[in-house]
C-alpha positions as CSV (number, residue, x, y, z in Angstrom):
1,X,0.0,0.0,0.0
2,X,1.4,3.4,-1.1
3,X,2.2,6.0,1.6
4,X,-0.2,8.9,1.9
5,X,1.2,12.4,1.0
6,X,1.1,13.2,4.8
7,X,3.2,10.1,5.5
8,X,5.7,11.1,2.7
9,X,6.0,14.5,4.3
10,X,6.8,12.9,7.7
11,X,9.5,10.8,5.9
12,X,10.9,14.0,4.4
13,X,11.2,15.5,7.9
14,X,13.0,12.5,9.2
15,X,15.5,12.8,6.3
16,X,16.0,16.5,6.9
17,X,16.5,15.9,10.6
18,X,19.4,13.6,9.8
19,X,21.1,16.3,7.7
20,X,20.8,19.4,9.9
21,X,21.6,20.3,13.5
22,X,18.9,19.8,16.2
23,X,18.7,23.6,16.6
24,X,18.2,24.2,12.8
25,X,15.6,21.5,12.7
26,X,13.6,22.8,15.6
27,X,13.9,26.4,14.4
28,X,13.2,26.1,10.7
29,X,11.5,22.7,9.9
30,X,9.5,21.7,13.0
31,X,7.1,24.6,12.6
32,X,6.2,23.6,9.0
33,X,2.8,22.0,8.7
34,X,1.8,19.7,5.8
35,X,-1.4,21.0,4.1
36,X,-2.0,19.3,0.8
37,X,-0.4,17.5,-2.2
38,X,-1.9,17.9,-5.7
39,X,-0.9,14.9,-7.8
40,X,-2.0,16.4,-11.1
41,X,0.5,19.3,-10.7
42,X,3.0,17.4,-8.6
43,X,2.8,20.3,-6.0
44,X,3.3,20.0,-2.3
45,X,1.7,22.7,-0.2
46,X,2.9,23.4,3.4
47,X,2.2,26.1,5.9
48,X,5.0,28.2,7.5
49,X,4.5,30.6,10.4
50,X,5.9,33.8,8.7
51,X,7.4,35.2,5.6
52,X,10.7,35.3,7.5
53,X,10.7,31.5,7.7
54,X,9.9,31.2,4.0
55,X,12.8,33.5,3.1
56,X,15.2,31.7,5.3
57,X,14.3,28.3,4.0
58,X,14.6,29.4,0.4
59,X,17.9,31.1,1.0
60,X,19.6,28.5,3.1
61,X,18.0,25.1,2.6
62,X,16.6,25.0,-1.0
63,X,19.1,22.4,-2.1
64,X,18.4,20.1,0.8
65,X,14.7,20.5,0.4
66,X,15.0,19.7,-3.3
67,X,17.0,16.5,-2.8
68,X,14.7,15.2,0.0
69,X,11.4,15.9,-1.7
70,X,12.7,14.4,-5.0
71,X,13.5,11.2,-3.0
72,X,10.1,11.1,-1.2
73,X,7.6,12.6,-3.6
74,X,9.4,12.0,-6.9
75,X,11.1,14.0,-9.7
76,X,10.1,17.6,-10.5
77,X,8.1,18.0,-7.4
78,X,7.1,21.6,-6.7
79,X,7.0,23.1,-3.2
80,X,4.6,25.9,-2.3
81,X,4.4,27.7,1.0
82,X,1.2,29.1,2.6
83,X,2.2,31.8,5.1
84,X,0.1,31.9,8.2
85,X,0.4,35.1,10.2
86,X,1.2,34.9,13.9
87,X,-1.6,37.0,15.3
88,X,-4.6,36.5,13.2
89,X,-4.0,32.9,12.0
90,X,-5.4,34.1,8.6
91,X,-3.9,32.6,5.5
92,X,-1.7,34.9,3.5
93,X,-0.5,34.5,-0.1
94,X,1.0,31.3,-1.4
95,X,4.7,31.4,-2.3
96,X,6.1,28.8,-4.7
97,X,9.5,27.4,-5.4
98,X,10.7,24.6,-7.7
99,X,13.4,22.4,-6.0
100,X,15.9,21.3,-6.8
101,X,16.5,23.9,-9.4
102,X,15.8,26.7,-6.9
103,X,13.5,29.6,-6.7
104,X,12.8,32.1,-9.4
105,X,15.3,34.9,-9.9
106,X,12.4,37.3,-9.1
107,X,11.2,36.6,-5.6
108,X,7.5,37.2,-4.8
109,X,6.9,40.5,-3.2
110,X,5.7,40.3,0.3
111,X,2.7,42.3,1.4
112,X,2.2,43.7,4.9
113,X,-1.2,42.7,6.2
114,X,-3.6,45.5,7.0
115,X,-1.0,48.1,6.0
116,X,-1.0,50.5,3.0
117,X,2.2,51.8,1.5
118,X,3.8,54.7,3.3
119,X,5.6,57.6,1.7
120,X,8.8,56.0,2.8
121,X,8.1,53.1,0.4
122,X,8.0,55.4,-2.6
123,X,10.4,58.1,-1.8
124,X,14.2,57.7,-1.5
125,X,15.1,58.4,2.2
126,X,17.4,61.3,3.0
127,X,20.8,60.9,4.6
128,X,20.8,60.7,8.4
129,X,23.4,61.3,11.2
130,X,24.9,57.9,11.8
131,X,25.8,58.5,15.5
132,X,29.0,56.6,14.9
133,X,32.2,57.4,16.8
134,X,34.5,58.0,13.9
135,X,37.6,57.6,16.1
136,X,36.8,53.9,16.6
137,X,38.1,52.3,13.4
138,X,39.7,49.1,12.2
139,X,43.0,50.8,11.9
140,X,43.2,51.3,15.7
141,X,41.4,48.0,16.5
142,X,44.4,45.8,17.2
143,X,44.0,42.2,16.1
144,X,44.7,39.3,18.5
145,X,43.6,35.7,19.2
146,X,40.7,37.0,21.3
147,X,39.1,39.0,18.5
148,X,40.4,37.6,15.2
149,X,37.2,36.0,14.0
150,X,34.7,38.8,14.8
151,X,37.2,41.4,13.5
152,X,37.7,39.6,10.2
153,X,34.0,39.0,9.6
154,X,33.2,42.5,10.7
155,X,35.6,44.0,8.2
156,X,34.2,41.7,5.4
157,X,30.7,42.9,6.2
158,X,31.7,46.5,6.0
159,X,33.4,46.0,2.7
160,X,30.5,43.9,1.2
161,X,27.3,45.1,3.1
162,X,25.0,44.0,0.3
163,X,25.7,40.3,0.8
164,X,23.3,38.3,3.1
165,X,26.0,36.1,4.7
166,X,26.4,36.4,8.5
167,X,23.2,38.5,8.9
168,X,22.6,39.4,11.6
169,X,26.0,39.5,13.2
170,X,25.6,39.0,16.9
171,X,28.8,40.0,19.0
172,X,29.0,39.2,22.7
173,X,31.7,39.4,25.4
174,X,32.4,40.9,28.8
175,X,32.6,44.6,29.5
176,X,35.8,46.2,28.2
177,X,36.7,43.6,25.6
178,X,36.1,46.0,22.6
179,X,32.5,45.3,21.4
180,X,31.6,49.0,21.0
181,X,34.8,49.7,19.2
182,X,34.3,46.8,16.7
183,X,30.7,47.6,15.9
184,X,31.5,51.3,15.4
185,X,34.5,50.3,13.2
186,X,32.1,48.2,11.0
187,X,29.8,51.2,10.6
188,X,32.6,53.7,10.0
189,X,34.2,51.5,7.3
190,X,30.8,51.0,5.6
191,X,30.2,54.8,5.4
192,X,33.7,55.3,4.0
193,X,33.1,52.8,1.2
194,X,29.4,53.4,0.7
195,X,28.6,57.0,1.6
196,X,25.0,56.6,0.3
197,X,24.2,53.9,2.8
198,X,22.0,54.8,5.7
199,X,24.0,53.5,8.7
200,X,22.8,54.1,12.2
201,X,24.5,53.2,15.5
202,X,22.3,53.3,18.6
203,X,22.4,52.0,22.2
204,X,19.6,49.7,23.2
205,X,18.7,52.0,26.0
206,X,18.4,55.1,23.7
207,X,16.3,53.0,21.3
208,X,14.0,52.1,24.3
209,X,13.8,55.8,25.3
210,X,12.9,56.8,21.7
211,X,10.2,54.1,21.6
212,X,8.7,55.2,24.9
213,X,8.6,58.8,23.7
214,X,6.9,57.6,20.5
215,X,4.2,55.8,22.5
216,X,3.7,58.9,24.6
217,X,3.4,61.1,21.5
218,X,1.3,58.6,19.5
219,X,4.0,58.4,16.8
220,X,4.9,54.7,17.0
221,X,4.2,54.2,13.2
222,X,6.6,57.0,12.3
223,X,9.2,55.5,14.7
224,X,9.0,52.1,13.1
225,X,8.9,53.6,9.5
226,X,12.1,55.5,10.2
227,X,14.0,52.4,11.4
228,X,12.7,50.4,8.5
229,X,14.6,52.8,6.1
230,X,18.0,52.0,7.6
231,X,20.5,50.1,5.5
232,X,22.8,49.0,8.4
233,X,21.3,49.1,11.9
234,X,23.9,48.7,14.7
235,X,22.5,48.2,18.2
236,X,24.7,48.1,21.3
237,X,24.0,46.5,24.7
238,X,20.8,44.7,23.7
239,X,20.8,42.9,27.0
240,X,19.1,46.1,28.2
241,X,15.9,44.8,26.6
242,X,15.5,41.6,28.6
243,X,12.6,42.9,30.6
244,X,11.2,45.4,28.0
245,X,8.5,43.3,26.2
246,X,7.0,46.1,24.3
247,X,10.4,47.3,23.0
248,X,11.2,43.7,22.0
249,X,7.9,43.4,20.1
250,X,8.6,46.7,18.2
251,X,12.2,45.7,17.4
252,X,10.9,42.3,16.2
253,X,8.9,44.0,13.4
254,X,11.8,46.3,12.5
255,X,14.2,43.4,12.4
256,X,11.9,41.3,10.1
257,X,11.5,44.2,7.7
258,X,15.2,44.9,7.5
259,X,16.2,41.2,7.2
260,X,13.7,40.4,4.5
261,X,14.8,43.4,2.5
262,X,18.5,42.4,2.7
263,X,19.5,45.1,5.1
264,X,22.4,44.6,7.6
265,X,21.8,44.2,11.3
266,X,24.7,44.3,13.8
267,X,24.0,43.5,17.5
268,X,26.2,43.6,20.6
269,X,25.6,42.1,24.0
270,X,27.4,41.1,27.2
271,X,26.1,37.6,26.8
272,X,25.2,35.1,24.1
273,X,21.5,34.8,22.9
274,X,21.0,31.6,24.9
275,X,21.7,33.5,28.1
276,X,19.4,36.4,27.4
277,X,16.7,35.3,29.9
278,X,13.6,37.4,29.4
279,X,14.1,37.9,25.6
280,X,11.2,36.6,23.5
281,X,11.9,33.3,21.8
282,X,11.1,34.6,18.3
283,X,13.7,37.4,18.7
284,X,16.3,34.9,20.0
285,X,15.6,32.7,17.0
286,X,16.4,35.7,14.7
287,X,19.5,36.7,16.7
288,X,20.9,33.2,16.3
289,X,20.2,32.7,12.5
290,X,23.3,34.6,11.3
291,X,26.7,34.6,13.0
292,X,27.3,34.5,16.8
293,X,30.8,35.7,17.5
294,X,32.4,35.9,20.9
295,X,34.9,38.6,21.9
296,X,37.1,37.4,24.7
297,X,39.1,39.6,27.0
298,X,42.5,40.3,25.4
299,X,45.5,38.3,26.8
300,X,48.7,40.0,28.1
301,X,50.4,40.1,24.7
302,X,47.4,41.7,23.0
303,X,47.1,44.2,25.9
304,X,50.7,45.1,25.3
305,X,50.1,45.6,21.6
306,X,47.1,47.9,22.4
307,X,49.1,49.9,24.9
308,X,52.0,50.3,22.5
309,X,49.7,51.5,19.8
310,X,48.1,54.1,22.1
311,X,51.4,55.2,23.4
312,X,52.7,55.7,19.9
313,X,49.6,57.7,18.9
314,X,49.8,59.9,22.0
315,X,53.6,60.5,21.6
316,X,54.5,59.1,25.0
317,X,57.6,57.5,26.3
318,X,56.9,54.6,28.6
319,X,59.5,51.9,29.5
320,X,58.6,48.4,28.3
321,X,58.7,47.0,31.8
322,X,56.0,49.5,32.8
323,X,53.9,48.7,29.8
324,X,54.0,45.0,30.7
325,X,53.2,45.7,34.3
326,X,50.1,47.6,33.1
327,X,49.1,44.9,30.7
328,X,49.4,42.2,33.4
329,X,47.4,44.2,35.9
330,X,44.5,45.7,33.9
331,X,42.4,42.5,34.0
332,X,42.1,42.3,30.3
333,X,40.0,45.4,30.0
334,X,40.7,47.7,27.1
335,X,38.9,50.5,28.9
336,X,41.1,50.0,31.9
337,X,44.2,50.1,29.7
338,X,43.3,53.4,28.1
339,X,42.3,54.8,31.5
340,X,45.7,54.0,33.0
341,X,47.6,55.5,30.1
342,X,45.5,58.7,30.2
343,X,46.0,59.0,33.9
344,X,49.8,58.4,33.5
345,X,49.9,61.1,30.9
346,X,48.0,63.6,33.1
347,X,50.3,62.9,36.2
348,X,53.4,63.2,34.0
349,X,52.3,66.6,32.7
350,X,51.0,68.1,35.9
351,X,53.9,67.0,38.1
352,X,56.5,67.3,35.3
353,X,57.9,63.8,36.0
354,X,58.8,60.7,34.0
355,X,56.5,57.8,33.7
356,X,58.2,55.0,35.6
357,X,57.2,51.9,37.6
358,X,56.6,53.8,40.8
359,X,54.2,56.2,39.1
360,X,52.5,53.3,37.3
361,X,51.9,51.5,40.6
362,X,50.4,54.6,42.2
363,X,48.1,55.3,39.2
364,X,46.9,51.7,38.6
365,X,45.7,51.3,42.2
366,X,43.3,54.2,41.5
367,X,42.3,53.3,38.0
368,X,41.9,49.5,38.1
369,X,40.0,47.3,40.5
370,X,42.5,44.7,41.7
371,X,41.4,41.4,43.1
372,X,41.7,41.4,46.9
373,X,42.0,37.6,47.0
374,X,44.0,36.6,43.9
375,X,44.8,33.1,42.9
376,X,48.3,31.9,43.6
377,X,50.5,29.5,41.7
378,X,50.0,27.1,44.6
379,X,46.2,27.3,44.2
380,X,46.4,26.6,40.5
381,X,48.9,23.7,40.9
382,X,46.7,22.2,43.6
383,X,43.6,22.2,41.4
384,X,45.4,21.0,38.3
385,X,47.1,18.1,40.1
386,X,43.9,17.0,41.8
387,X,42.1,17.0,38.4
388,X,44.8,15.0,36.6
389,X,45.7,12.8,39.6
390,X,49.4,13.8,39.5
391,X,51.7,15.2,42.2
392,X,53.1,18.7,42.3
393,X,56.6,17.2,42.3
394,X,55.8,15.5,39.0
395,X,54.6,18.7,37.4
396,X,57.7,20.6,38.5
397,X,60.0,17.8,37.5
398,X,61.6,16.9,34.2
399,X,59.6,13.8,33.2
400,X,58.1,13.9,29.7
401,X,55.3,11.4,30.5
402,X,52.2,12.5,28.7
403,X,50.0,13.1,31.8
404,X,52.8,15.2,33.5
405,X,53.4,17.3,30.4
406,X,49.6,17.9,30.0
407,X,49.2,19.0,33.6
408,X,52.3,21.2,33.4
409,X,51.1,23.0,30.3
410,X,47.6,23.5,31.7
411,X,49.2,24.9,34.9
412,X,51.2,27.4,32.9
413,X,48.2,28.4,30.8
414,X,46.0,29.0,33.9
415,X,48.8,30.8,35.7
416,X,49.2,33.2,32.9
417,X,45.4,33.7,32.7
418,X,44.7,34.1,36.4
419,X,47.9,35.7,37.9
420,X,49.7,38.9,37.1
421,X,53.0,37.3,36.8
422,X,55.1,37.5,33.6
423,X,56.0,34.3,31.8
424,X,59.5,34.3,33.1
425,X,58.3,34.3,36.7
426,X,55.7,31.6,36.0
427,X,58.4,29.4,34.4
428,X,60.7,29.9,37.4
429,X,58.0,28.8,39.8
430,X,57.1,25.8,37.7
431,X,60.3,23.8,37.8
432,X,62.7,26.6,36.8
433,X,61.7,26.8,33.2
434,X,62.3,29.8,30.9
435,X,59.6,32.1,29.5
436,X,59.6,30.6,26.0
437,X,58.5,27.3,27.5
438,X,55.6,29.0,29.2
439,X,54.6,30.8,26.0
440,X,54.8,27.6,24.0
441,X,52.6,25.7,26.6
442,X,50.0,28.5,26.6
443,X,49.8,28.4,22.8
444,X,49.5,24.6,22.8
445,X,46.6,24.7,25.3
446,X,44.8,27.5,23.4
447,X,45.1,25.5,20.1
448,X,43.9,22.3,21.7
449,X,40.9,24.0,23.3
450,X,39.6,25.2,19.9
451,X,39.5,21.6,18.5
452,X,39.0,19.3,21.5
453,X,35.7,20.0,23.3
454,X,36.4,17.4,26.0
455,X,39.7,19.0,26.8
456,X,38.0,22.4,26.9
457,X,35.5,21.0,29.4
458,X,38.3,19.8,31.6
459,X,39.8,23.3,31.7
460,X,36.4,24.7,32.6
461,X,36.1,22.2,35.4
462,X,39.4,23.2,36.8
463,X,38.5,26.9,36.5
464,X,35.2,26.2,38.3
465,X,37.1,24.7,41.2
466,X,39.0,28.0,41.7
467,X,35.7,29.6,42.9
468,X,35.7,27.3,45.9
469,X,39.2,28.6,46.9
470,X,38.2,32.2,46.8
């Protein structure tokens, strides 16, 4: 007995599930509802919850859909979508594609339910003030291991803003790691290359204030229409919206319009989408459909490069020993680094004195919050040895047994990450080794963490044990 069309669709979903990640399946394919199959035209009709889902499926999964449906429904099967609106559950227009050849070059134009065209749809918008900080550019955004991926992708987006790859770009990381600098640099570079583009940078808090004022003044439609004319919308600190449901709902409509019209969206937050508790699921789905890029706190070497760059720009003369001391003490915060240098410059000018270690120690106590209960080498060694079931003597010794080498390298990596000691001092305390051994060990651990999830989990477990010691 032949399978019914509904059963064939269920088989199609099973095949799709085997070829995509669980998150992709749950987000894009699970919401699809089988509606009908017309044998005479070999057309499969399914329901999707929004035009956004249709656009995303056609852009990202058309080849997969074509292969799967050809296998289950037969050759030359056509796929049609019936868009069901979220609020009214009324059926919208049917959108058709022909896998596996792909959709037509001319995509169907989407209509906004219950809305008539506004003047902004017909007239070309005028230029706007971008609100970008033009001093925050790629030329003074120093590249390092902690920012290499987001910096490279951000520069590519700025140079090719009309492509749809990595849209939206969601950047997250702790305070002071350079998020605001990077998203401004993307906007600044885009305006340099494409002056006609309407680029706008705004903080999430200011967006919320503007929306509140629009509600108070009964101008919400004008507010939304304005944001829908932006070519590149850059929003900073979106974690500010986690308890602002009305603001989220309004941004959802703006996001959908921009995304479906190929406009660029850049978002920055202090945490990844999965940790944005209080943000609506449909917004989180959209935040996660492009690129999620983490910015980590810069390591000591990158901090030194950032300091040297600023020192050179400001025409200062600071001994390298002082620069390293600042880099090792500023807790990986770019803001702290710049604050210390500005303070040193002010002290040097006011008191007409040279910038030396003594002055740096005085200034840094006032400019940087220093941990009152820092981890020691002994604390780190104790946790690492307990985790790997080796002795401290073995780690400090000269044996090249694999488990001893692994524990030794991890100890050096964690010592550099959690203490303010230079590599030479760490090496001396860990068996009298030189600084090059420490640098090599840290590099090896970093590289392995990017490719070995189990090893990364082990490092995380050791780091979690530090909290019990503090």
